[in-house]
N, C-alpha and C positions, 0 to 999 in steps of 0.2 A: 380667692379660691374658697369654695364652699365646703366646710368640714362636716356638715350635717348630711348624712346619706339620704334621709327622708326628703329634705329640702332639695337635694340634687335630683332625686327621682321625680319629685313634683315639677321641678323646673324643666326636666327633660320631657315629661308628658305635656306640659304647657307648650313647649316649643313645637312638639310634634302636632298638637292640636292646631296651633297657629298656622303651621305650614299646610296642614290639610285644609284649613279654612280658606287660606289664600288660594290654594289650587282649586277648591270648589268654586270660589267667587270668580276666578279666571275662566273656568269652564262655563259657568253660567253667562258671564259677560260675552264670551265668544259665541255661545249659542244664540243669545239675544241679538248680537250684531249680524249673525247669519240670517236670522228671521227678518230683521229689519231690512237687510239688503234684498232678501227674496221678496218682501212686501213691495219695496220700491220697484224692483225689476218687473214683477208681475203687473203692478199698476201701470207702469209706463208702457209695457208691451200690450196692454189692453186699452191704450188711448188716454189714460189719465195724464193731465199736464204735469210737467216736471215738478213745479212748485207744490202742487197738491200731493203728488206721490211722495215728495220729501216729507211733507207734513204727516202723511199717513205713516211712513216709516218711523218718523220721530215720535209720533204718538205711541207706537208700539213699544 
């Protein structure tokens, strides 16, 4: 148990920042996955071969 109130406060702030960072990274990852999926879908629907469409989405 931590007896120093300041260290406890700093620890709580650090935990909150880490949680916020994880949430932000998750949101960005989801957004990028959606964009890559849309890139693939649009490419295929416009006649781009499957393999090339996958590479395009992967590059994004």
